[in-house]
Backbone as CSV, one residue per row, in Angstrom:
resi,resn,N_x,N_y,N_z,CA_x,CA_y,CA_z,C_x,C_y,C_z
1,MET,-14.034,26.404,38.866,-13.352,25.369,38.485,-14.660,24.745,37.774
2,GLU,-13.814,24.234,36.842,-14.650,23.584,36.347,-14.907,21.503,36.535
3,THR,-16.088,21.221,36.116,-15.825,19.790,36.725,-16.623,18.955,35.326
4,LEU,-15.960,17.594,35.054,-16.260,17.016,34.229,-17.649,16.084,34.229
5,PRO,-17.600,15.828,32.739,-18.921,15.486,32.429,-19.504,13.926,33.151
6,ASP,-20.652,13.493,33.691,-21.122,12.671,33.954,-20.207,11.352,33.165
7,GLU,-20.380,10.246,34.041,-20.455,9.173,33.083,-20.666,9.035,31.501
8,GLN,-22.382,8.790,31.732,-23.029,8.638,31.142,-22.743,9.925,29.570
9,THR,-22.245,10.711,30.027,-22.054,12.165,28.661,-20.412,11.955,27.976
10,MET,-20.092,10.853,29.007,-18.625,10.820,28.569,-18.355,9.376,28.052
11,LEU,-19.069,8.125,28.174,-19.784,7.119,27.069,-19.933,7.718,26.004
12,GLU,-20.884,8.989,26.266,-21.765,9.127,24.986,-20.649,10.117,24.025
13,ILE,-19.798,10.596,24.649,-18.791,11.191,23.513,-17.563,10.348,23.260
14,LEU,-16.693,8.849,24.166,-16.168,8.177,23.502,-16.935,7.196,22.464
15,GLU,-18.281,7.247,22.261,-18.768,6.608,20.800,-19.181,7.151,20.198
16,LEU,-19.179,8.895,20.209,-19.600,9.643,18.772,-17.422,9.786,18.300
17,ALA,-16.837,9.201,19.464,-15.423,9.549,18.885,-15.351,8.095,17.892
18,LYS,-15.365,7.403,18.729,-15.063,6.032,17.839,-15.574,6.006,16.725
19,ASP,-17.212,6.525,16.436,-17.611,6.479,15.105,-16.882,7.037,14.340
20,PHE,-16.620,8.416,14.384,-15.765,9.311,13.950,-14.530,8.530,13.758
21,GLU,-13.705,8.042,14.357,-12.729,6.936,13.806,-12.449,6.373,12.970
22,HIS,-13.781,5.380,12.823,-14.304,4.772,11.681,-14.454,5.424,10.517
23,SER,-15.271,5.862,10.654,-15.621,6.798,9.254,-14.453,7.375,9.067
24,THR,-13.967,8.162,9.630,-12.555,8.651,8.803,-11.177,7.690,8.289
25,ARG,-11.711,6.065,8.743,-10.907,5.319,8.376,-11.211,4.805,7.211
26,GLU,-12.136,4.483,7.098,-13.566,4.364,5.311,-12.756,5.165,4.656
27,LEU,-12.871,6.307,4.669,-12.211,7.598,3.824,-10.898,7.793,3.271
28,SER,-10.635,7.282,4.486,-9.282,7.463,3.793,-8.308,6.116,3.037
29,GLU,-9.184,4.626,3.525,-9.412,3.536,2.370,-9.742,4.312,1.052
30,GLN,-10.849,4.443,1.253,-11.638,4.623,-0.064,-10.395,5.762,-0.875
31,SER,-10.514,6.937,-0.331,-9.248,7.956,-1.079,-7.941,6.956,-1.358
32,MET,-7.461,6.052,-0.344,-6.135,5.237,-0.878,-6.480,4.815,-2.020
33,ALA,-7.627,3.682,-2.527,-7.666,3.147,-3.783,-8.066,3.981,-4.570
34,ILE,-8.916,5.210,-4.565,-8.813,5.538,-5.645,-7.179,6.532,-6.056
35,ALA,-6.430,6.928,-5.498,-5.034,7.274,-5.757,-4.102,5.889,-6.447
36,ILE,-4.596,5.020,-6.091,-4.324,4.177,-6.654,-4.338,3.970,-8.124
37,ALA,-5.701,3.325,-8.096,-5.818,3.663,-9.408,-5.809,5.055,-10.868
38,TYR,-5.624,6.037,-9.579,-5.353,7.391,-10.748,-3.794,6.884,-10.843
39,GLU,-3.293,6.677,-10.342,-1.501,6.421,-10.468,-1.389,5.035,-11.541
40,LYS,-2.197,4.303,-11.615,-1.952,3.108,-12.580,-2.487,3.371,-14.184
41,GLN,-3.499,4.341,-13.809,-3.800,5.040,-15.351,-3.487,5.825,-15.866
42,VAL,-2.597,6.541,-15.173,-1.608,7.635,-15.298,-0.173,6.878,-15.453
43,ARG,0.263,6.099,-15.334,1.259,5.277,-15.744,0.992,4.389,-17.146
44,GLU,-0.142,3.789,-17.009,-0.494,2.906,-18.096,-0.570,4.204,-19.824
45,SER,-0.974,5.689,-19.030,-1.283,6.230,-20.337,0.050,6.747,-20.948
46,GLN,1.051,6.950,-19.739,2.711,7.339,-19.864,3.017,6.420,-20.685
47,GLU,3.560,5.153,-20.357,3.663,3.820,-21.031,3.377,3.972,-22.752
48,THR,1.808,3.953,-23.277,0.837,4.113,-24.290,1.841,5.415,-24.775
49,GLN,1.791,6.521,-24.827,2.596,7.212,-25.361,3.490,7.988,-25.653
50,SER,4.345,6.885,-25.210,6.456,7.105,-24.664,6.329,5.747,-26.043
51,LYS,5.441,4.551,-26.257,5.658,3.733,-27.502,5.743,4.537,-28.689
52,PRO,6.629,3.782,-29.570,6.728,4.867,-31.059,5.481,4.466,-31.872
53,ALA,4.955,4.802,-32.375,4.147,4.362,-33.336,4.070,3.230,-34.850
54,THR,3.567,2.645,-34.020,4.188,1.306,-35.573,2.935,1.572,-36.867
55,ILE,3.116,1.780,-38.047,2.196,1.955,-39.208,2.360,1.088,-39.883
């Protein structure tokens, strides 16, 4: 039967998990900001292309 890691090891694993969660959250926020900026750029580009040309 397997035994659980000692308390110090469990605390280290918990700290690593917290760091990973923090990094993942930051990456998600950065990705969302990029997606929003790209979506805005595409929308503006489409609006510009759909306007009739005036000479």
